[in-house]
C-alpha positions in Angstrom: 102.0 78.7 141.6 99.8 81.8 138.9 101.3 82.4 135.2 101.1 85.6 134.5 99.3 85.8 130.8 101.9 88.8 129.8 104.6 86.5 130.1 103.2 83.7 127.4 104.9 84.1 124.3 102.1 84.6 121.9 102.8 81.8 118.7 100.9 82.7 115.6 98.8 80.1 113.5 101.3 79.1 111.1 103.7 79.1 114.1 102.3 76.1 115.1 102.8 72.4 113.9 101.3 70.7 116.5 97.7 72.3 116.7 97.9 73.6 112.9 99.6 70.4 111.2 98.0 71.6 107.6 100.7 74.2 107.1 103.5 71.3 107.3 102.3 68.6 105.4 104.2 67.6 102.5 106.3 71.1 103.0 109.4 69.4 102.1 108.8 67.8 98.6 106.8 71.3 97.6 109.7 73.4 98.5 112.1 71.6 96.4 109.7 71.1 93.8 109.4 74.7 94.5 112.5 75.5 93.7 113.4 73.6 90.7 110.8 75.6 89.4 112.9 79.1 90.5 115.8 77.6 88.7 114.1 77.9 85.9 112.7 81.0 86.4 116.0 82.4 87.5 118.1 80.9 84.6 115.4 82.4 81.5 116.2 86.0 84.1 119.3 85.4 84.3 119.8 84.8 80.3 117.8 88.1 79.2 120.0 89.9 81.6 123.3 88.5 80.1 121.5 89.6 76.4 121.2 92.7 78.1 124.9 93.1 79.0 126.5 91.6 76.2 124.6 94.4 74.0 124.8 97.0 76.6 128.7 96.4 77.1 129.4 96.3 73.1 127.7 100.0 73.1 130.0 101.2 75.8 132.9 99.6 74.0 133.5 97.7 77.1 133.4 100.5 79.6 130.5 98.4 81.4 131.1 95.1 81.1 132.8 95.2 84.8 129.4 96.6 86.7 127.1 94.9 84.2 129.1 91.4 85.5 128.0 92.5 89.2 124.4 92.8 88.2 124.1 89.5 86.7 125.1 88.5 90.0 122.6 89.9 91.5 119.6 88.6 89.5 118.8 85.7 91.5 119.3 87.3 94.7 116.8 90.5 93.4 114.3 87.6 91.8 114.2 85.9 95.5 114.2 89.0 97.8 111.7 90.6 95.9 109.4 88.2 95.8 109.4 86.7 98.9 109.0 90.3 100.7 106.1 91.2 98.0 102.7 90.8 98.6 102.0 87.1 98.3 105.2 86.3 100.6 106.7 83.5 97.5 108.6 83.1 94.1 106.9 81.8 91.6 108.0 78.7 91.9 106.7 78.7 95.7 103.0 80.0 94.1 103.4 76.8 91.7 104.0 74.9 94.2 101.2 75.8 96.9 103.2 77.1 99.5 104.9 80.7 100.9 107.3 82.0 103.1 105.9 83.8 106.3 107.7 85.5 109.4 107.6 84.1 112.7 109.4 87.3 114.4 107.5 88.9 117.3 104.4 91.0 115.6 104.1 88.9 112.3 100.6 89.0 112.9 100.6 93.0 112.0 102.2 92.4 108.7 99.9 89.6 108.2 103.1 87.1 108.1 104.4 88.1 105.4 108.4 88.7 105.8 110.0 92.5 105.8 112.4 93.1 102.6 115.5 92.7 105.8 113.9 89.3 106.4 113.6 88.0 103.2 117.3 89.5 101.9 118.7 87.6 105.0 117.1 84.9 103.9 117.6 84.8 100.0 121.7 85.0 101.2 122.0 82.5 104.0 120.3 80.8 101.4 122.6 81.0 98.6 125.5 80.9 101.0 124.7 77.7 102.5 123.8 76.4 99.5 127.6 77.1 98.0 129.0 76.0 100.9 126.6 72.6 101.5 125.0 72.0 98.6 121.6 70.0 99.5 122.7 69.3 102.7 120.8 72.0 103.7 117.6 69.8 103.8 119.1 67.4 106.5 118.4 70.0 109.0 114.6 70.6 108.0 113.9 66.7 109.0 115.0 66.7 112.5 112.2 69.7 113.4 108.5 69.9 113.2 108.8 73.0 110.9 111.0 71.4 108.4 112.7 74.9 108.7 116.4 74.9 107.2 119.1 77.3 108.6 118.5 80.3 106.7 114.9 79.6 108.0 116.5 79.9 111.2 118.3 83.0 110.1 116.0 85.4 108.7 113.3 84.1 111.3 110.9 82.8 108.5 109.4 79.8 108.0 107.7 78.2 104.8 104.4 76.9 104.9 101.7 75.2 102.6 99.5 78.5 101.5 96.2 78.7 102.9 94.8 80.4 100.4 94.4 77.1 98.4 92.2 75.6 101.7 89.3 78.1 101.3 
């Protein structure tokens, strides 16, 4: 029985944990470390936005406070979405931890694996949604698949890997 080569799905190097295990060695602990660092960064950004909202709210005699509260809620979503879809495909905490987000969607090689803005937004919203519902139980799913993907990774078509730039 002959196999047509056109029907074989091409898996990018970072999507193959069996032939390229160094992308996934220690990734679970690095993800936790990176997220803990990101909590600090988001806290600082949120604090600055909060002070700015108090000042702007006072200057507008309180008219802007409802809008500013919505903007405060968007700070962590904007931080994660814009940094994950950015040129380094990682938040500040991820970069310090030596990891990055890669796309496993078809055609990901065309962007060197960098996730699109939509993928980053889906991943971020699903992450915060799943954290709100399950707490840290989202990490349990990562224990049962070779790429250590969590629910928000599956839904966004992404995977978190060790940054290949650190191997050079």
